[in-house]
C-alpha positions as CSV (number, residue, x, y, z in Angstrom):
1,M,0.1,0.0,-0.2
2,A,1.4,3.6,-0.7
3,I,2.7,5.8,2.3
4,I,2.1,9.4,1.2
5,L,3.0,12.3,3.4
6,N,-0.3,14.5,3.9
7,L,0.0,18.1,3.9
8,E,-2.9,20.6,5.6
9,T,-2.6,24.4,5.7
10,A,-5.2,25.7,4.2
11,T,-6.9,27.2,7.3
12,T,-5.3,28.3,10.8
13,N,-4.5,24.7,11.4
14,C,-1.5,23.0,10.6
15,S,-1.9,19.4,9.7
16,V,0.7,16.6,9.5
17,S,-0.1,13.3,8.5
18,I,1.1,9.2,7.2
19,S,-0.9,7.1,5.6
20,K,-1.4,4.1,4.9
21,G,-3.4,2.8,1.7
22,N,-6.5,4.8,3.3
23,E,-5.2,3.9,7.3
24,I,-4.0,7.1,9.1
25,I,-0.5,6.2,10.8
26,S,0.0,9.6,12.6
27,L,-1.2,12.9,13.2
28,K,0.9,16.4,14.3
29,E,-1.1,19.4,13.8
30,N,-2.2,22.4,16.0
31,N,-4.4,24.8,15.1
32,A,-3.1,27.8,16.3
33,V,-4.8,31.7,15.6
34,D,-1.7,33.3,14.3
35,Y,-0.7,30.6,11.9
36,S,2.1,28.6,13.1
37,H,2.7,26.9,9.3
38,S,6.2,28.1,8.3
39,E,7.8,27.3,12.0
40,Q,5.4,24.5,12.5
41,L,5.4,22.6,9.1
42,H,8.7,21.2,8.7
43,V,8.5,20.2,12.3
44,Y,5.7,18.1,12.3
45,I,6.3,16.6,9.3
46,K,9.4,15.5,11.2
47,E,7.8,14.1,13.9
48,A,4.9,12.4,12.3
49,L,8.0,10.3,9.8
50,E,9.5,9.8,13.4
51,E,6.4,8.8,15.3
52,A,5.8,6.1,12.1
53,S,8.4,4.9,12.1
54,L,9.7,5.7,8.9
55,S,12.2,7.8,6.8
56,F,11.4,10.6,3.8
57,S,12.7,7.4,1.2
58,D,10.0,5.2,2.6
59,L,7.6,7.6,1.5
60,D,5.7,6.2,-2.6
61,A,4.0,10.5,-2.1
62,V,3.1,13.9,-0.7
63,A,-0.7,15.4,-0.6
64,I,-1.2,18.9,-0.4
65,S,-4.5,20.4,0.1
66,K,-4.9,22.4,-2.2
67,G,-7.3,25.6,-1.6
68,P,-9.7,27.3,-1.4
69,G,-8.3,28.8,2.0
70,S,-5.2,31.4,3.4
71,Y,-3.9,32.9,0.8
72,T,-0.8,32.8,2.8
73,G,-1.2,29.2,4.4
74,L,-1.7,27.7,1.1
75,R,1.5,29.3,-0.4
76,I,3.4,27.6,2.7
77,G,2.1,24.0,2.3
78,V,2.2,23.8,-1.8
79,S,6.2,25.3,-2.1
80,S,6.8,22.9,0.8
81,A,5.4,20.0,-1.0
82,K,6.6,20.7,-3.8
83,G,10.0,21.3,-2.5
84,L,9.7,17.8,-1.2
85,C,8.6,16.3,-4.6
86,F,11.3,17.8,-6.2
87,S,14.2,16.3,-4.5
88,L,12.8,13.4,-3.3
89,G,11.2,12.7,-6.9
90,L,7.8,12.1,-5.9
91,P,4.7,12.6,-7.1
92,L,2.3,15.1,-6.3
93,I,-1.6,15.1,-5.3
94,S,-3.5,17.7,-4.4
95,V,-6.5,17.2,-2.0
96,P,-9.8,20.0,-2.4
97,T,-9.8,21.4,0.9
98,L,-13.9,22.0,1.4
99,Q,-14.0,17.7,0.6
100,S,-11.9,16.5,3.2
101,M,-13.8,18.8,5.7
102,A,-16.7,17.6,3.9
103,F,-15.4,13.9,5.5
104,Q,-15.4,14.8,9.0
105,V,-19.5,14.2,8.9
106,K,-21.3,10.9,8.3
107,L,-23.3,11.7,6.0
108,Q,-26.3,9.1,6.1
109,K,-28.8,8.5,2.8
110,G,-29.9,11.4,1.2
111,E,-28.2,14.0,3.2
112,L,-25.8,16.5,2.3
113,A,-22.4,18.3,3.3
114,I,-22.0,21.7,2.6
115,P,-18.3,23.1,4.6
116,V,-17.9,26.6,4.7
117,L,-14.8,28.1,5.5
118,D,-14.5,32.1,6.8
119,A,-13.6,34.7,3.4
120,R,-15.1,38.4,5.3
121,R,-17.4,39.8,5.8
122,M,-21.1,37.7,4.9
123,E,-18.9,36.2,2.7
124,V,-18.0,32.1,3.0
125,Y,-16.2,29.3,0.2
126,S,-18.3,26.6,0.1
127,C,-18.7,23.8,-1.6
128,V,-22.0,20.7,-1.2
129,Y,-21.3,17.4,-1.4
130,G,-23.4,14.0,-1.6
131,E,-23.6,11.0,1.0
132,N,-21.1,9.4,-1.0
133,Y,-19.0,12.8,-0.4
134,E,-19.5,13.2,-3.9
135,E,-19.5,17.3,-5.5
136,V,-23.0,18.5,-6.1
137,R,-22.3,21.6,-6.5
138,E,-18.4,23.3,-7.8
139,T,-16.4,25.2,-4.9
140,R,-17.8,28.7,-4.5
141,A,-17.2,32.3,-3.1
142,E,-20.7,33.5,-2.1
143,I,-22.0,36.1,-0.1
144,I,-24.9,34.3,2.5
145,T,-28.4,35.2,2.4
146,E,-31.9,34.0,3.3
147,S,-32.3,32.0,0.1
148,S,-28.1,30.6,0.2
149,F,-28.7,26.5,-0.5
150,A,-32.1,26.6,-0.9
151,D,-32.1,24.0,-3.6
152,F,-30.4,21.6,-1.4
153,V,-32.3,21.9,2.2
154,S,-36.2,19.8,2.2
155,D,-37.3,17.2,3.7
156,R,-33.4,16.2,4.8
157,K,-30.7,17.2,7.1
158,V,-27.8,19.5,5.9
159,F,-24.9,19.6,7.2
160,V,-23.5,23.2,6.7
161,M,-19.4,23.0,8.9
162,G,-16.2,25.2,9.2
163,S,-14.8,28.6,10.1
164,G,-17.7,29.8,8.2
165,A,-20.9,28.2,9.9
166,Q,-21.7,31.0,12.0
167,K,-22.4,33.4,9.7
168,C,-24.5,30.9,8.0
169,K,-26.4,29.9,11.3
170,E,-27.1,33.5,11.6
171,V,-29.3,34.2,8.5
172,L,-30.2,30.5,7.3
173,Q,-33.5,29.8,9.2
174,H,-34.2,26.1,7.6
175,P,-34.7,23.4,10.0
176,N,-32.8,20.9,8.7
177,F,-29.8,22.5,8.9
178,Y,-27.5,21.4,11.2
179,F,-24.4,24.1,11.6
180,D,-21.2,22.9,13.7
181,G,-18.3,25.7,14.0
182,E,-15.7,23.2,15.4
183,I,-14.3,21.8,12.0
184,V,-11.6,22.6,10.6
185,P,-10.0,20.9,8.0
186,S,-7.0,18.8,8.9
187,A,-4.9,16.2,7.4
188,K,-6.4,13.5,9.4
189,Q,-9.0,13.1,6.6
190,M,-6.6,13.7,4.0
191,G,-5.4,9.5,3.8
192,P,-7.8,7.9,1.6
193,I,-8.8,10.7,-0.8
194,A,-5.1,10.9,-1.8
195,Y,-5.0,7.0,-1.8
196,Q,-7.8,7.0,-4.3
197,K,-6.2,9.3,-6.3
198,Y,-2.7,7.7,-5.9
199,Q,-4.3,4.5,-7.5
200,A,-5.9,6.4,-10.6
201,G,-2.5,8.1,-11.5
202,Q,-4.3,11.2,-10.8
203,F,-0.9,13.4,-10.0
204,E,0.3,17.2,-10.4
205,D,2.6,18.7,-12.3
206,V,4.9,19.7,-9.9
207,A,6.9,22.5,-11.6
208,Y,3.6,24.4,-12.1
209,F,1.1,23.2,-9.7
210,E,-0.3,26.5,-8.3
211,P,-3.4,26.4,-4.8
212,Y,-7.2,27.1,-5.6
213,Y,-7.7,30.4,-4.0
214,L,-10.6,31.0,-6.3
215,K,-10.8,34.9,-4.6
216,D,-7.4,37.5,-5.7
217,F,-5.0,37.9,-2.8
218,V,-5.8,41.5,-0.9
219,L,-3.3,42.8,1.2
220,Q,-4.7,44.2,4.6
221,T,-3.2,47.7,5.9
222,K,-3.2,48.8,9.4
223,K,-5.1,52.2,9.6
224,K,-3.0,55.3,10.4
225,S,-4.0,56.4,13.9
């Protein structure tokens, strides 16, 4: 079975896992609000390998959470993943950030998962996934209104999870919406998705791969006093 290094840096959670097939055999992560990625990512990679009693030479691929998410976080993660792939001669696998979030909810027949990441003001990054975690509606950057996701909620449960869940909860009134603002993207859920892509030979071009930002980067400046 393929041994894959999984890196998740799309949000505040700096997360690293080692997977063997569909099984996670090592996990290191820290969800710090100050974004510890630049200081912790390579430390966690080293610790995850040690915990699994593995070395870089044992890896078959590197998987990266491709976004959407934090511009800075994604840049750090993708740069690290590409550097490892170049130096070790390994294939690069990209995992949609929102899809790995959806895997944190156990869905029953007919139920849907809508991961939402905060994108400032009343806007979120969102995608809709079905009971088999297949994409039902594409990823969008959208402003949340009372009619958001109305086409998907009727007589079934719809789970809305992630950093944008609270702003959704304040607006979406249908009783079949269930909100969880505690869920964050994690490398723990990347393993099975990455392994499926590995088996299918779905690899990225290491030289040209870029994160899925979805929106242009906006430089935040401090207001003058």
